[in-house]
Kinemage of the C-alpha trace (Angstrom):
@kinemage 1
@onewidth
@group {chain A} dominant
@subgroup {mainchain}
@vectorlist {calphas} color= white
{ca met a 1} P 35.731 2.037 -53.578
{ca gln a 2} L 32.790 4.379 -53.274
{ca glu a 3} L 30.392 1.543 -54.060
{ca asn a 4} L 31.868 -0.542 -51.206
{ca glu a 5} L 31.520 2.400 -48.866
{ca phe a 6} L 27.920 2.815 -49.995
{ca phe a 7} L 27.069 -0.789 -49.222
{ca thr a 8} L 28.899 -0.604 -45.889
{ca asp a 9} L 26.885 2.445 -44.803
{ca lys a 10} L 23.694 0.763 -45.961
{ca asp a 11} L 24.487 -2.350 -43.954
{ca lys a 12} L 25.184 -0.209 -40.886
{ca phe a 13} L 21.883 1.621 -41.359
{ca thr a 14} L 19.991 -1.638 -41.712
{ca glu a 15} L 21.648 -3.054 -38.606
{ca ala a 16} L 20.756 0.059 -36.607
{ca glu a 17} L 17.159 -0.181 -37.774
{ca lys a 18} L 17.026 -3.843 -36.785
{ca gln a 19} L 18.420 -3.030 -33.350
{ca arg a 20} L 15.812 -0.325 -32.798
{ca ala a 21} L 13.053 -2.601 -34.011
{ca ser a 22} L 14.132 -5.358 -31.629
{ca his a 23} L 13.121 -3.318 -28.582
{ca ser a 24} L 9.550 -3.650 -27.359
{ca leu a 25} L 7.028 -1.016 -26.293
{ca trp a 26} L 7.948 -1.757 -22.670
{ca tyr a 27} L 11.566 -0.768 -23.334
{ca tyr a 28} L 10.691 2.619 -24.776
{ca ser a 29} L 8.031 3.180 -22.098
{ca trp a 30} L 10.639 2.527 -19.411
{ca ile a 31} L 13.053 4.961 -21.089
{ca arg a 32} L 10.373 7.680 -21.080
{ca phe a 33} L 9.395 6.840 -17.509
{ca lys a 34} L 12.999 7.203 -16.293
{ca arg a 35} L 13.168 10.704 -17.761
{ca asn a 36} L 10.321 11.788 -15.484
{ca lys a 37} L 12.089 12.786 -12.265
{ca leu a 38} L 8.896 13.127 -10.236
{ca ala a 39} L 7.733 9.667 -11.292
{ca met a 40} L 11.095 8.158 -10.345
{ca ala a 41} L 10.929 9.919 -6.979
{ca gly a 42} L 7.491 8.394 -6.438
{ca leu a 43} L 8.803 4.966 -7.459
{ca phe a 44} L 11.741 5.148 -5.040
{ca thr a 45} L 9.415 6.313 -2.257
{ca leu a 46} L 7.022 3.416 -2.882
{ca ile a 47} L 9.891 0.919 -2.984
{ca leu a 48} L 11.151 2.316 0.329
{ca leu a 49} L 7.692 1.942 1.872
{ca ile a 50} L 7.466 -1.648 0.632
{ca leu a 51} L 10.879 -2.438 2.135
{ca ile a 52} L 9.796 -0.873 5.434
{ca ala a 53} L 6.618 -2.968 5.442
{ca leu a 54} L 8.481 -6.198 4.668
{ca ser a 55} L 11.171 -5.595 7.293
{ca ala a 56} L 8.837 -4.263 10.009
{ca pro a 57} L 9.805 -6.917 12.622
{ca leu a 58} L 13.473 -6.034 12.126
{ca ile a 59} L 13.335 -2.234 12.180
{ca ala a 60} L 10.425 -1.492 14.533
{ca pro a 61} L 11.878 -0.554 17.947
{ca phe a 62} L 8.969 -2.107 19.886
{ca asn a 63} L 6.097 -4.522 19.496
{ca pro a 64} L 3.309 -2.283 18.113
{ca asn a 65} L 0.740 -3.770 20.502
{ca asp a 66} L 2.794 -3.582 23.734
{ca gln a 67} L 1.112 -1.237 26.191
{ca thr a 68} L 2.814 0.741 28.934
{ca leu a 69} L -0.042 2.725 30.439
{ca glu a 70} L 2.284 4.772 32.639
{ca tyr a 71} L 3.776 6.237 29.444
{ca ala a 72} L 0.464 7.159 27.792
{ca thr a 73} L 0.434 10.152 25.369
{ca lys a 74} L 4.078 11.098 25.807
{ca gln a 75} L 5.660 13.646 23.495
{ca ser a 76} L 8.163 12.862 20.730
{ca gly a 77} L 11.615 11.952 22.020
{ca phe a 78} L 10.390 10.760 25.427
{ca ile a 79} L 12.889 8.497 27.218
{ca gly a 80} L 11.556 5.936 29.664
{ca asn a 81} L 13.152 4.002 32.500
{ca val a 82} L 12.000 0.386 32.781
{ca leu a 83} L 12.774 -3.088 34.045
{ca val a 84} L 12.242 -5.803 31.435
{ca lys a 85} L 10.291 -8.713 32.905
{ca lys a 86} L 9.738 -12.154 31.419
{ca ala a 87} L 6.227 -12.832 30.116
{ca met a 88} L 4.319 -15.677 28.489
{ca asp a 89} L 4.207 -13.887 25.119
{ca gly a 90} L 7.634 -12.221 25.310
{ca thr a 91} L 8.521 -9.439 27.715
{ca asp a 92} L 6.802 -6.778 29.808
{ca phe a 93} L 8.019 -3.319 30.786
{ca ile a 94} L 7.894 -2.244 34.436
{ca pro a 95} L 8.216 1.578 34.484
{ca ile a 96} L 10.374 2.796 37.374
{ca lys a 97} L 11.857 6.011 38.715
{ca ser a 98} L 15.041 4.537 40.087
{ca ile a 99} L 16.724 1.384 41.427
{ca ser a 100} L 17.440 1.440 45.163
{ca lys a 101} L 19.352 -1.803 45.620
{ca ile a 102} L 20.526 -4.802 43.593
{ca ser a 103} L 21.388 -8.031 45.415
{ca ala a 104} L 22.175 -11.530 44.149
{ca asp a 105} L 18.518 -12.521 43.863
{ca thr a 106} L 16.454 -9.332 44.322
{ca val a 107} L 16.114 -5.891 42.760
{ca val a 108} L 14.621 -3.131 44.909
{ca tyr a 109} L 13.220 -0.189 42.914
{ca thr a 110} L 10.930 2.826 43.136
{ca asp a 111} L 8.011 2.382 40.778
{ca tyr a 112} L 6.415 5.064 38.605
{ca ser a 113} L 3.997 6.103 41.360
{ca gly a 114} L 6.816 6.552 43.894
{ca ser a 115} L 6.290 3.355 45.932
{ca glu a 116} L 9.230 1.129 46.787
{ca lys a 117} L 8.913 -2.443 45.506
{ca ser a 118} L 11.102 -5.466 44.830
{ca ile a 119} L 11.293 -8.187 42.186
{ca ala a 120} L 13.252 -11.411 41.990
{ca val a 121} L 16.135 -11.369 39.519
{ca asn a 122} L 14.965 -14.652 37.982
{ca glu a 123} L 11.703 -12.925 36.956
{ca leu a 124} L 13.675 -10.517 34.782
{ca ile a 125} L 15.178 -11.388 31.416
{ca glu a 126} L 18.638 -12.925 31.382
{ca gly a 127} L 21.884 -11.149 30.580
{ca gly a 128} L 22.483 -8.935 33.562
{ca glu a 129} L 21.485 -5.379 34.393
{ca gln a 130} L 22.469 -4.065 30.963
{ca asn a 131} L 19.654 -6.218 29.510
{ca trp a 132} L 16.858 -5.999 32.087
{ca his a 133} L 17.331 -2.321 32.991
{ca ile a 134} L 16.958 -0.119 29.930
{ca gln a 135} L 15.892 3.404 28.982
{ca pro a 136} L 13.786 3.062 25.811
{ca lys a 137} L 13.384 6.117 23.614
{ca tyr a 138} L 10.037 6.778 21.932
{ca his a 139} L 11.095 8.806 18.904
{ca leu a 140} L 7.570 9.856 17.909
{ca gly a 141} L 6.000 9.552 21.346
{ca thr a 142} L 3.257 7.203 22.531
{ca asp a 143} L -0.508 6.922 22.114
{ca arg a 144} L -3.166 6.850 24.828
{ca tyr a 145} L -2.320 3.237 25.676
{ca gly a 146} L 1.412 3.859 25.909
{ca arg a 147} L 2.177 2.140 22.589
{ca asp a 148} L 5.069 3.360 20.472
{ca ile a 149} L 3.778 5.461 17.574
{ca leu a 150} L 6.791 4.825 15.327
{ca ser a 151} L 6.395 1.051 15.631
{ca arg a 152} L 2.682 1.296 14.872
{ca leu a 153} L 3.388 3.481 11.832
{ca ile a 154} L 5.857 0.910 10.510
{ca tyr a 155} L 3.457 -1.989 11.009
{ca gly a 156} L 0.546 0.091 9.701
{ca ser a 157} L 2.307 0.341 6.341
{ca arg a 158} L 1.774 -3.416 5.968
{ca ile a 159} L -1.988 -3.036 6.288
{ca ser a 160} L -2.335 -0.066 3.946
{ca leu a 161} L -0.093 -1.453 1.190
{ca ser a 162} L -1.408 -5.028 1.363
{ca val a 163} L -5.068 -3.981 1.392
{ca gly a 164} L -4.394 -1.554 -1.463
{ca val a 165} L -2.606 -4.136 -3.625
{ca ile a 166} L -5.028 -7.001 -2.956
{ca ser a 167} L -8.186 -4.931 -3.372
{ca glu a 168} L -6.918 -3.345 -6.579
{ca ser a 169} L -5.962 -6.790 -7.913
{ca ile a 170} L -9.562 -7.901 -7.344
{ca ala a 171} L -10.826 -4.747 -9.058
{ca ile a 172} L -8.520 -5.244 -12.060
{ca phe a 173} L -9.578 -8.888 -12.462
{ca ile a 174} L -13.297 -8.067 -12.407
{ca gly a 175} L -12.931 -4.937 -14.533
{ca val a 176} L -10.801 -6.589 -17.230
{ca phe a 177} L -13.098 -9.616 -17.421
{ca leu a 178} L -16.349 -7.658 -17.767
{ca gly a 179} L -14.820 -4.942 -19.961
{ca ala a 180} L -13.352 -7.514 -22.341
{ca leu a 181} L -16.666 -9.335 -22.670
{ca ala a 182} L -18.585 -6.116 -23.296
{ca gly a 183} L -16.062 -4.714 -25.778
{ca tyr a 184} L -15.584 -7.876 -27.804
{ca phe a 185} L -19.088 -9.377 -28.048
{ca arg a 186} L -21.022 -6.085 -28.032
{ca gly a 187} L -24.792 -6.315 -28.597
{ca lys a 188} L -26.855 -7.715 -25.728
{ca thr a 189} L -23.745 -8.716 -23.768
{ca asp a 190} L -22.507 -5.136 -23.859
{ca ala a 191} L -25.945 -3.762 -22.943
{ca val a 192} L -26.304 -6.021 -19.875
{ca ile a 193} L -22.765 -5.367 -18.613
{ca met a 194} L -23.046 -1.607 -19.171
{ca trp a 195} L -26.366 -1.586 -17.311
{ca phe a 196} L -24.655 -3.338 -14.380
{ca ile a 197} L -21.690 -0.932 -14.541
{ca asn a 198} L -23.989 2.112 -14.503
{ca val a 199} L -25.919 0.736 -11.537
{ca ile a 200} L -22.720 0.223 -9.529
{ca trp a 201} L -21.349 3.588 -10.603
{ca ser a 202} L -24.518 5.376 -9.485
{ca phe a 203} L -23.670 4.659 -5.836
{ca pro a 204} L -21.068 6.829 -4.047
{ca ser a 205} L -18.025 4.591 -3.684
{ca ile a 206} L -17.411 5.144 0.015
{ca leu a 207} L -21.073 4.506 0.890
{ca phe a 208} L -21.056 1.305 -1.172
{ca ile a 209} L -17.870 0.168 0.577
{ca ile a 210} L -19.400 0.898 3.984
{ca ala a 211} L -22.526 -1.075 3.047
{ca leu a 212} L -20.440 -4.057 1.944
{ca ser a 213} L -18.342 -3.825 5.106
{ca val a 214} L -21.488 -3.967 7.212
{ca val a 215} L -22.670 -7.043 5.298
{ca leu a 216} L -19.297 -8.835 5.252
{ca gly a 217} L -18.274 -7.806 8.764
{ca lys a 218} L -15.240 -6.039 10.186
{ca gly a 219} L -11.699 -7.237 9.589
{ca phe a 220} L -8.698 -7.413 7.286
{ca trp a 221} L -10.019 -9.592 4.472
{ca gln a 222} L -13.441 -7.970 4.608
{ca ser a 223} L -11.770 -4.614 3.920
{ca phe a 224} L -9.985 -5.576 0.731
{ca val a 225} L -12.967 -7.562 -0.564
{ca ala a 226} L -15.300 -4.598 -0.005
{ca ile a 227} L -12.893 -2.148 -1.654
{ca gly a 228} L -12.112 -4.530 -4.516
{ca leu a 229} L -15.789 -5.120 -5.317
{ca thr a 230} L -16.355 -1.390 -5.808
{ca gly a 231} L -13.177 -0.299 -7.613
{ca trp a 232} L -13.542 -2.197 -10.896
{ca val a 233} L -16.019 0.059 -12.714
{ca glu a 234} L -13.550 2.534 -14.223
{ca ile a 235} L -11.223 -0.270 -15.330
{ca ala a 236} L -14.126 -2.071 -17.020
{ca arg a 237} L -15.106 1.037 -18.982
{ca ile a 238} L -11.531 1.670 -20.118
{ca val a 239} L -11.005 -1.951 -21.191
{ca arg a 240} L -14.343 -1.899 -23.012
{ca gly a 241} L -13.316 1.201 -24.962
{ca gln a 242} L -9.936 -0.328 -25.842
{ca phe a 243} L -11.611 -3.503 -27.098
{ca phe a 244} L -14.033 -1.469 -29.202
{ca ser a 245} L -11.155 0.081 -31.146
{ca leu a 246} L -8.837 -2.949 -31.278
{ca arg a 247} L -11.612 -5.320 -32.334
{ca glu a 248} L -11.758 -3.699 -35.769
{ca thr a 249} L -8.018 -3.785 -36.486
{ca glu a 250} L -6.678 -5.894 -39.330
{ca tyr a 251} L -4.732 -8.368 -37.212
{ca val a 252} L -7.857 -9.194 -35.163
{ca glu a 253} L -9.859 -9.620 -38.373
{ca ala a 254} L -7.138 -11.996 -39.558
{ca thr a 255} L -7.348 -14.100 -36.387
{ca arg a 256} L -11.109 -14.404 -36.794
{ca ala a 257} L -10.653 -15.373 -40.438
{ca leu a 258} L -8.255 -18.139 -39.359
{ca gly a 259} L -10.984 -19.566 -37.154
{ca tyr a 260} L -9.509 -18.836 -33.721
{ca arg a 261} L -11.918 -19.010 -30.805
{ca pro a 262} L -13.008 -15.772 -29.055
{ca thr a 263} L -11.157 -16.708 -25.849
{ca arg a 264} L -7.859 -16.958 -27.750
{ca ile a 265} L -8.480 -13.694 -29.585
{ca ile a 266} L -9.394 -11.877 -26.375
{ca phe a 267} L -6.594 -13.089 -24.127
{ca arg a 268} L -3.754 -13.595 -26.599
{ca his a 269} L -4.296 -10.939 -29.248
{ca ile a 270} L -6.339 -8.024 -27.886
{ca leu a 271} L -5.798 -7.980 -24.130
{ca pro a 272} L -1.952 -7.685 -24.284
{ca asn a 273} L -2.403 -4.459 -26.250
{ca thr a 274} L -4.532 -2.933 -23.476
{ca ile a 275} L -2.018 -3.566 -20.675
{ca gly a 276} L -0.729 0.019 -20.733
{ca pro a 277} L -4.063 1.723 -19.905
{ca ile a 278} L -4.862 -1.022 -17.382
{ca ile a 279} L -1.592 -0.436 -15.517
{ca val a 280} L -2.133 3.324 -15.465
{ca thr a 281} L -5.715 2.984 -14.211
{ca gly a 282} L -4.744 0.313 -11.699
{ca thr a 283} L -2.020 2.547 -10.263
{ca ala a 284} L -4.508 5.369 -9.740
{ca gly a 285} L -6.896 2.863 -8.192
{ca leu a 286} L -4.192 1.734 -5.768
{ca ala a 287} L -3.980 5.232 -4.305
{ca thr a 288} L -7.769 5.366 -3.992
{ca ala a 289} L -7.830 1.951 -2.297
{ca ile a 290} L -5.296 3.112 0.314
{ca ile a 291} L -7.488 6.126 1.108
{ca phe a 292} L -10.598 3.935 1.323
{ca glu a 293} L -8.838 1.516 3.697
{ca ala a 294} L -7.826 4.395 5.950
{ca ser a 295} L -11.384 5.728 5.810
{ca leu a 296} L -12.854 2.374 6.820
{ca ser a 297} L -10.403 2.030 9.704
{ca phe a 298} L -11.160 5.595 10.794
{ca leu a 299} L -14.864 4.732 10.917
{ca gly a 300} L -14.165 1.497 12.800
{ca leu a 301} L -15.279 -0.734 9.898
{ca gly a 302} L -11.852 -1.809 8.674
{ca val a 303} L -8.985 -3.566 10.383
{ca gln a 304} L -9.846 -3.937 14.053
{ca pro a 305} L -7.747 -2.949 17.088
{ca pro a 306} L -5.189 -3.665 18.355
{ca thr a 307} L -3.829 -4.237 14.812
{ca ala a 308} L -1.919 -1.147 13.735
{ca ser a 309} L -3.649 0.779 10.949
{ca trp a 310} L -3.019 4.343 9.805
{ca gly a 311} L -6.726 5.146 9.639
{ca gln a 312} L -7.310 3.831 13.156
{ca met a 313} L -4.335 5.860 14.409
{ca val a 314} L -5.823 9.037 12.914
{ca phe a 315} L -9.122 8.262 14.648
{ca asp a 316} L -7.353 7.742 17.978
{ca gly a 317} L -5.404 10.990 17.623
{ca tyr a 318} L -7.764 13.539 16.094
{ca lys a 319} L -9.479 14.138 19.454
{ca tyr a 320} L -6.207 15.450 20.836
{ca ile a 321} L -6.047 18.043 18.043
{ca val a 322} L -9.420 19.362 19.221
{ca ala a 323} L -8.012 19.485 22.763
{ca gly a 324} L -4.889 21.266 21.511
{ca thr a 325} L -2.367 18.654 22.675
{ca asn a 326} L -0.351 15.797 21.216
{ca tyr a 327} L -0.829 16.802 17.570
{ca gly a 328} L 1.540 14.043 16.460
{ca leu a 329} L -0.969 11.285 17.287
{ca ala a 330} L -3.008 12.289 14.226
{ca leu a 331} L -0.343 14.172 12.264
{ca tyr a 332} L 2.156 11.312 11.807
{ca pro a 333} L -0.278 8.729 10.352
{ca ser a 334} L -1.883 11.436 8.215
{ca leu a 335} L 1.523 12.297 6.760
{ca ala a 336} L 2.174 8.582 6.120
{ca ile a 337} L -1.093 8.297 4.169
{ca met a 338} L -0.370 11.513 2.258
{ca ile a 339} L 3.178 10.496 1.288
{ca thr a 340} L 2.077 7.025 0.154
{ca val a 341} L -0.835 8.297 -1.940
{ca phe a 342} L 1.268 11.116 -3.395
{ca ala a 343} L 4.021 8.669 -4.391
{ca val a 344} L 1.523 6.338 -6.084
{ca asn a 345} L -0.095 9.253 -7.936
{ca leu a 346} L 3.313 10.413 -9.190
{ca ile a 347} L 3.963 6.902 -10.502
{ca gly a 348} L 0.545 6.881 -12.169
{ca asp a 349} L 1.218 10.203 -13.907
{ca gly a 350} L 4.605 8.938 -15.068
{ca leu a 351} L 3.124 5.724 -16.428
{ca arg a 352} L 0.424 7.649 -18.274
{ca asp a 353} L 3.034 9.815 -19.979
{ca ala a 354} L 5.277 6.826 -20.693
{ca phe a 355} L 2.583 4.754 -22.373
{ca asp a 356} L 1.152 7.658 -24.384
{ca pro a 357} L 3.035 7.933 -27.724
{ca lys a 358} L 2.054 11.603 -27.965
{ca met a 359} L 4.157 12.314 -24.862
{ca arg a 360} L 7.457 11.266 -26.457
{ca arg a 361} L 10.243 13.792 -25.968
């Protein structure tokens, strides 16, 4: 009876060991990551920002490029009074003070300057007075062109996140490729690549990005290409160091002994084991790319007006801080940049702890 119990306990122990062994590194890394409350808060914040960017046309109260000059630089919570007129590209707002008379085919109103004017009903949008006479609320106020700040913040998240992701993807591709070549082949290949890395690294990043932006021109794709071509150096050095250590392991020696080609060894046997450090470095690079994009837009070398960009919004608003008015024009986009970068950095710290075996708790 005791012998049967012994074998039963042994079988249970073996089964438990098999179950634990069946989980991958990613499983245990995710478990450790979930225990980090700050990292999870950063992840939820980033997911929320991504959802806001994807659903911008649905949640933005106004078109971010619509200008109502009569409502320029209004404070947060300002409520307008407008007639909604048909236009070739959608609708236009006609700011008014009041409506004097509504007939079957004409609306008489007092415009924003106090003059009495009239407009044909068929020039207004359909649906009756409840549709063409509205009082829009600008929750965060308006900029100097009368554009809604909240709508521009929402659409600006698309630019910052997309430029950050695309530019960092370019940086990861270049860095992994050059780092893998240098770390695996060593010798002259390593010397040439390291010389190139040191040359690129000797330039201040922001100055190099500005120089590339001047060469490539101003615009959306020029921004992420310029940022991507300067953000790969750190990734390349980390991948090179990982390849140096993994190249001498027994399983890599076995693959070489079996006659596998270097491309197979690099991409199928060594590179998968460097994914952890690459993800951590890439996450930190994403935050840096977002800051660089905002810096380029602030300097007028990034995404061009009237496209909504957080950096451009800070540039448009910082002059009002000097004047002591309308602090929100620069404060709101600055907070958006800060929250996004902070969330990404929290995720990066959590990933670093999750992928480091020494951080197990």
